[in-house]
C-alpha positions as a printed NumPy array, in Angstrom:
array([[188.22 , 252.306, -15.331],
       [191.137, 250.038, -14.727],
       [191.026, 248.457, -11.565],
       [194.311, 248.765,  -9.218],
       [196.531, 245.906,  -8.897],
       [197.401, 245.104,  -5.294],
       [199.435, 241.9  ,  -4.999],
       [199.673, 242.375,  -1.435],
       [195.887, 242.467,  -0.469],
       [195.382, 238.511,  -0.598],
       [198.262, 238.513,   2.118],
       [195.724, 240.077,   4.699],
       [193.458, 238.467,   7.063],
       [191.412, 241.15 ,   8.247],
       [188.231, 240.121,  10.275],
       [189.419, 236.434,  10.111],
       [190.466, 234.37 ,  13.079],
       [193.591, 232.282,  13.232],
       [194.351, 229.683,  15.827],
       [198.415, 228.9  ,  16.689],
       [199.184, 226.052,  19.021],
       [202.662, 225.938,  20.556],
       [202.469, 229.734,  20.863],
       [204.354, 230.027,  23.74 ],
       [207.806, 230.68 ,  22.46 ],
       [209.954, 230.341,  19.254],
       [208.303, 229.782,  15.997],
       [204.814, 229.504,  16.996],
       [205.088, 232.742,  18.793],
       [206.583, 234.254,  15.563],
       [203.637, 232.967,  13.567],
       [201.331, 234.644,  16.138],
       [202.855, 237.741,  15.605],
       [203.009, 237.566,  11.891],
       [199.101, 236.636,  11.525],
       [198.316, 239.431,  13.983],
       [200.373, 241.99 ,  11.593],
       [198.3  , 240.889,   9.048],
       [194.809, 241.766,  10.598],
       [193.775, 238.29 ,  11.897],
       [192.579, 237.531,  15.624],
       [194.632, 235.343,  16.945],
       [194.174, 232.276,  19.292],
       [196.969, 231.688,  21.484],
       [197.175, 228.082,  22.529],
       [200.003, 226.383,  24.974],
       [200.323, 224.922,  28.   ],
       [202.465, 227.998,  29.811],
       [199.456, 230.42 ,  30.431],
       [202.009, 233.164,  31.965],
       [203.521, 233.446,  28.374],
       [200.54 , 233.283,  26.331],
       [199.44 , 236.264,  28.452],
       [202.759, 238.328,  27.948],
       [202.187, 237.66 ,  24.255],
       [198.83 , 238.328,  23.983],
       [199.549, 241.936,  25.715],
       [201.564, 242.758,  22.596],
       [198.954, 241.842,  19.878],
       [195.936, 243.525,  18.971],
       [192.87 , 241.421,  20.3  ],
       [194.376, 237.746,  20.768],
       [192.438, 235.186,  22.645],
       [194.462, 232.969,  25.378],
       [193.505, 229.43 ,  25.722],
       [196.167, 227.598,  28.138],
       [195.922, 223.52 ,  27.897],
       [197.952, 220.781,  27.304],
       [197.242, 219.429,  23.795],
       [198.606, 215.913,  24.642],
       [194.978, 215.793,  26.378],
       [191.966, 215.225,  23.775],
       [189.917, 217.503,  26.186],
       [192.213, 220.154,  25.842],
       [191.991, 220.253,  22.074],
       [188.06 , 220.21 ,  22.521],
       [188.23 , 222.985,  24.717],
       [190.375, 225.223,  22.146],
       [188.134, 225.116,  19.45 ],
       [184.967, 225.43 ,  21.53 ],
       [186.662, 228.308,  23.384],
       [188.056, 229.916,  19.736],
       [183.794, 229.898,  18.637],
       [182.937, 231.118,  21.619],
       [184.903, 233.934,  22.368],
       [185.91 , 234.787,  18.281],
       [183.108, 233.589,  16.638],
       [184.615, 231.892,  14.088],
       [187.566, 230.051,  12.79 ],
       [189.407, 230.758,   9.29 ],
       [192.936, 229.52 ,  10.194],
       [194.516, 226.664,  12.205],
       [198.297, 226.609,  12.402],
       [199.27 , 223.125,  14.299],
       [202.749, 224.159,  15.414],
       [203.019, 222.211,  18.869],
       [205.548, 219.718,  18.42 ],
       [208.094, 217.587,  20.705],
       [211.216, 215.741,  19.858],
       [213.653, 213.175,  21.693],
       [217.104, 213.368,  20.67 ],
       [218.201, 209.898,  21.473],
       [219.514, 206.834,  19.694],
       [217.077, 203.817,  18.973],
       [218.6  , 201.396,  21.019],
       [218.099, 203.906,  24.05 ],
       [214.657, 205.304,  23.481],
       [211.947, 203.855,  25.277],
       [208.658, 202.893,  23.818],
       [206.897, 205.464,  26.214],
       [208.956, 208.123,  24.963],
       [208.401, 207.043,  21.507],
       [204.595, 206.957,  21.734],
       [204.559, 210.647,  23.518],
       [206.08 , 212.22 ,  20.56 ],
       [203.8  , 210.341,  17.777],
       [201.096, 211.34 ,  20.292],
       [201.52 , 214.883,  20.064],
       [203.211, 215.15 ,  17.027],
       [200.816, 213.389,  14.775],
       [197.666, 212.19 ,  16.965],
       [196.8  , 215.922,  18.401],
       [197.747, 217.404,  15.212],
       [195.064, 214.937,  13.418],
       [192.317, 215.237,  16.034],
       [192.578, 219.203,  15.893],
       [192.396, 218.794,  12.068],
       [189.367, 216.783,  12.664],
       [187.751, 219.52 ,  15.09 ],
       [188.399, 222.416,  13.149],
       [187.474, 220.842,   9.675],
       [183.618, 221.552,  10.538],
       [184.229, 225.107,  11.773],
       [186.287, 226.127,   8.678],
       [183.419, 224.477,   6.283],
       [180.758, 226.287,   8.505],
       [182.486, 229.694,   7.819],
       [182.827, 229.289,   4.21 ],
       [186.281, 227.229,   4.022],
       [189.752, 228.395,   5.281],
       [193.195, 226.972,   5.534],
       [194.76 , 224.646,   7.954],
       [198.71 , 224.727,   8.226],
       [200.477, 221.631,   9.739],
       [204.037, 222.781,  10.851],
       [206.111, 219.546,   9.826],
       [209.836, 219.733,   9.131],
       [212.381, 219.167,   6.538],
       [213.077, 215.994,   8.608],
       [209.573, 214.73 ,   7.429],
       [211.243, 214.226,   4.093],
       [214.742, 213.2  ,   4.882],
       [216.379, 211.148,   7.994],
       [217.993, 213.275,  10.766],
       [221.374, 211.275,  11.845],
       [223.797, 212.192,  13.16 ],
       [221.531, 214.024,  15.036],
       [219.592, 210.849,  16.306],
       [215.661, 211.32 ,  16.734],
       [213.694, 208.504,  15.32 ],
       [210.59 , 209.441,  16.623],
       [210.402, 212.964,  15.629],
       [211.286, 211.954,  11.924],
       [208.288, 209.296,  11.948],
       [205.99 , 211.601,  13.423],
       [206.825, 214.644,  11.042],
       [206.821, 212.232,   7.815],
       [203.349, 211.108,   9.181],
       [202.228, 214.935,   9.141],
       [203.232, 215.508,   5.534],
       [201.486, 212.655,   3.911],
       [198.507, 212.945,   6.599],
       [198.135, 216.807,   4.955],
       [198.257, 215.161,   1.741],
       [195.407, 213.062,   2.579],
       [193.671, 216.048,   4.675],
       [193.672, 218.219,   1.473],
       [192.286, 215.451,  -0.866],
       [189.438, 214.908,   1.795],
       [188.719, 218.552,   2.387],
       [189.42 , 220.352,  -0.956],
       [185.829, 220.419,  -2.458],
       [184.563, 221.847,   1.057],
       [186.681, 224.91 ,   0.89 ],
       [189.271, 223.865,   3.309],
       [193.17 , 224.072,   2.078],
       [195.503, 221.693,   4.153],
       [199.307, 222.467,   3.334],
       [202.607, 221.448,   5.565],
       [205.101, 224.15 ,   6.62 ],
       [208.396, 222.274,   6.609],
       [211.356, 224.195,   8.194],
       [214.791, 223.276,   8.574],
       [217.5  , 224.314,  11.082],
       [215.709, 227.293,  12.755],
       [216.068, 228.487,  16.069],
       [213.622, 227.191,  18.641],
       [213.206, 225.378,  21.995],
       [213.829, 222.396,  20.208],
       [217.335, 223.444,  18.429],
       [218.556, 225.54 ,  21.315],
       [222.   , 225.933,  21.536],
       [222.818, 224.864,  18.306],
       [223.036, 228.944,  17.317],
       [225.912, 229.144,  19.62 ],
       [227.429, 225.833,  19.415],
       [230.913, 225.727,  17.149],
       [230.146, 221.998,  16.389],
       [226.416, 222.391,  15.48 ],
       [227.301, 225.659,  13.401],
       [229.905, 223.909,  11.401],
       [227.542, 220.894,  10.8  ],
       [224.969, 223.121,   9.816],
       [226.818, 225.259,   7.738],
       [228.617, 222.426,   5.972],
       [225.738, 220.657,   5.094],
       [223.329, 223.433,   3.933],
       [223.801, 225.03 ,   0.6  ],
       [222.777, 228.572,   2.246],
       [225.326, 228.133,   5.142],
       [223.58 , 228.91 ,   8.319],
       [220.516, 228.144,  10.489],
       [217.179, 230.093,   9.434],
       [216.234, 233.297,  10.675],
       [212.497, 233.254,  12.334],
       [211.517, 235.972,   9.821],
       [212.498, 233.917,   7.21 ],
       [209.253, 231.861,   7.544],
       [207.023, 234.675,   7.67 ],
       [206.396, 234.256,   3.722],
       [205.813, 230.887,   3.526],
       [203.051, 230.854,   6.384],
       [201.365, 233.73 ,   5.031],
       [200.877, 232.025,   1.411],
       [199.721, 229.018,   3.21 ],
       [197.428, 230.785,   5.664],
       [196.04 , 233.457,   3.343],
       [193.95 , 234.017,   0.431],
       [197.339, 234.226,  -1.428],
       [197.456, 230.533,  -1.554],
       [193.842, 229.917,  -2.856],
       [194.908, 227.421,  -5.346],
       [197.48 , 225.56 ,  -3.129],
       [196.427, 222.544,  -1.157],
       [198.556, 219.255,  -0.288],
       [201.457, 220.821,  -0.431],
       [204.823, 220.55 ,   1.576],
       [206.727, 223.856,   1.508],
       [210.039, 223.195,   2.823],
       [211.998, 226.263,   3.811],
       [215.549, 224.711,   4.66 ],
       [218.168, 226.857,   2.77 ],
       [218.692, 224.04 ,   0.363],
       [219.065, 221.232,   3.128],
       [216.85 , 218.608,   1.12 ],
       [218.276, 219.313,  -2.436],
       [221.36 , 217.7  ,  -1.65 ]])
């Protein structure tokens, strides 16, 4: 008897546990909702506990772990609580991040270090902490949210620390993919272009920003949050089981120019 073809089945995460950092707003909140919709039990991580609790109430069986991921102890707590309350770990979405929009001559060393610490060091540490649990549970997926600005510069929007950090995430993703592939863990980077988020707040309504994005993007607009859903699911679910070390750029063609 011929087996019924179901191409959508590998995009499910039923019975799996997914951690999403930076889940209190913007793209992180959307990522959490999407993973919940395909059956995952989602662990929500961010500093703002009230927002996480509000989101959790709208999901199926979410776990809230509030904390500051700039702090090593809070990163360890996130993984520990995930294993204690959810019993396993299958997907880690490293979405938490920050930026500093300022010309280099005005950017302070302290601020540059803060951006690198959260965007790179904390992400590396969470990958390290999660890897053992992922391996123990038979493998899984790490999705590092980088940016198209990990591949190209951003000026006239001046943000050297952000570009440096996201470029580091892109190549860190490649290296971790090589280290973990034979242990059953896939590591990929999701690289959005201009999307509405707290980092880009106001761009979607500012006439100058709208013109800037439309002029320089082959698909002449900002992305809409749902336009990252497919890319996230490809990287996070078994649908992408032969995909690792890849940077999936979703930018309306910005970096193709």
